[in-house]
C-alpha positions in Angstrom: -0.1 7.5 15.4 -1.6 10.4 16.8 -4.9 9.7 15.1 -5.0 6.0 16.1 -4.8 7.4 19.6 -7.7 9.9 19.0 -9.7 6.7 17.4 -8.7 4.5 20.6 -9.9 7.1 23.2 -13.3 7.9 21.7 -14.1 4.0 20.9 -13.2 3.4 24.7 -15.4 6.8 25.8 -18.2 5.3 23.4 -17.8 1.7 24.7 -17.7 2.8 28.3 -21.2 4.8 27.8 -22.4 1.7 26.6 -21.4 -0.8 29.3 -20.8 1.4 32.4 -23.0 1.9 35.3 -26.5 3.6 34.7 -27.4 4.3 38.3 -27.6 7.9 37.9 -30.0 7.6 34.6 -33.9 8.5 36.0 -35.7 5.5 34.8 -39.2 6.2 33.7 -41.7 4.5 36.1 -43.0 1.0 35.0 -46.7 0.6 34.8 -47.4 -2.9 34.1 -51.3 -2.6 34.7 -54.3 -0.8 33.2 -55.1 1.7 35.5 -59.0 2.4 35.5 -59.8 5.6 33.8 -60.3 8.7 35.9 -61.0 6.7 39.2 -57.3 7.8 40.9 -58.3 11.7 40.7 -61.6 11.0 42.1 -60.6 9.7 45.3 -58.2 12.6 46.2 -60.0 14.6 49.4 -61.6 14.1 52.8 -64.1 11.4 53.4 -66.1 10.0 56.2 -65.3 6.1 56.4 -67.0 3.1 58.2 -67.3 -0.5 57.8 -70.0 -3.1 57.6 -70.4 -7.1 56.9 -74.1 -7.3 55.9 -75.7 -5.6 53.2 -78.5 -4.6 55.5 -76.2 -2.7 57.7 -75.4 -0.4 54.3 -77.7 2.5 55.1 -77.1 2.9 58.9 -73.3 2.3 58.1 -73.3 5.1 55.4 -74.9 7.2 58.0 -72.0 6.8 60.4 -69.2 7.3 57.3 -71.3 10.8 57.2 -70.9 11.5 60.9 -67.2 10.6 60.6 -66.7 13.7 58.7 -65.9 15.8 61.8 -62.6 13.9 61.8 -62.4 12.9 58.2 -59.7 10.2 56.5 -58.0 12.4 54.0 -56.8 10.9 50.5 -53.7 12.9 48.8 -52.7 12.3 45.4 -49.3 10.3 45.8 -46.0 11.0 43.9 -46.3 9.4 40.7 -49.8 8.2 39.8 -51.8 7.0 42.5 -53.1 8.1 46.0 -52.0 7.8 49.6 -53.8 5.3 51.7 -53.5 2.9 54.4 -53.4 -0.6 53.9 -54.8 -3.7 56.2 -53.0 -3.8 59.4 -50.3 -1.0 58.8 -50.0 2.4 60.1 -48.3 3.8 57.3 -49.0 5.4 54.3 -48.4 3.7 50.9 -49.0 4.9 47.3 -52.3 2.6 45.5 -53.5 2.9 42.3 -56.2 1.9 40.4 -56.1 -1.5 37.9 -58.5 -2.7 35.9 -59.0 -6.3 36.2 -60.7 -9.3 34.4 -64.3 -9.1 34.0 -64.8 -5.3 34.3 -63.8 -5.4 37.5 -61.6 -2.5 39.2 -58.7 -2.9 41.9 -57.1 -0.6 44.2 -53.4 -1.6 45.4 -49.7 -1.7 44.5 -48.4 -2.5 41.3 -49.0 -5.8 41.2 -51.5 -7.9 39.1 -55.2 -7.0 39.5 -56.8 -8.7 42.2 -53.7 -9.6 44.1 -54.1 -10.6 47.5 -53.2 -7.2 49.2 -55.6 -5.7 46.8 -59.2 -3.9 47.6 -61.8 -4.8 45.2 -64.4 -1.6 44.0 -67.8 -2.9 44.8 -69.3 0.7 43.8 -67.9 4.2 42.7 -68.8 7.6 42.1 -67.6 11.2 43.1 -69.4 11.4 46.1 -68.8 7.9 48.1 -67.3 4.5 47.1 -67.2 1.1 48.6 -64.2 -1.4 48.7 -63.8 -5.0 49.8 -60.4 -6.7 50.5 -59.8 -9.4 47.8 -57.8 -11.6 50.9 -60.6 -13.4 52.5 -58.7 -13.2 56.0 -58.9 -9.6 55.7 -62.1 -9.2 54.4 -63.5 -11.0 57.4 -61.8 -9.0 60.0 -62.4 -5.4 58.4 -65.8 -6.1 56.4 -67.0 -3.5 53.1 -65.6 -0.1 53.5 -67.9 3.0 52.6 -66.0 6.2 52.1 -68.5 9.4 52.0 -66.9 12.6 50.4 -67.1 15.3 53.2 -69.1 18.5 52.6 -67.1 21.2 50.8 -64.7 18.8 49.2 -66.3 18.6 45.6 
């Protein structure tokens, strides 16, 4: 009798572990989309930022972005795999990550399919500067194309 009681208790413990709450168990962060290699780390730093709508304004806008290094926009590493940045029409910082999209495009945004309505698409990217345009046409019309120029001493 004593043995069957131990077996019953052991079985209850095992089954309880299988069907009990798992809220305390840390879950790995699901990464559903392929990150664009190396892009996230290269975004960390202090940047001069400006925006333009017409391609002929690019050089002038790039010079304006450099001038904004007096009060740079700082991009910090996020708590997981992304960077902390603002999104359109919101003053809070959010963690965004790069995503490899179809046809070789690279996007910056939340953990959603590449090209999501709240994403920004990289137009160009290097360690010294990058350009982003909003995927959402309404937001793109309001904000234009952003150019980020790395501030001196931020290699």
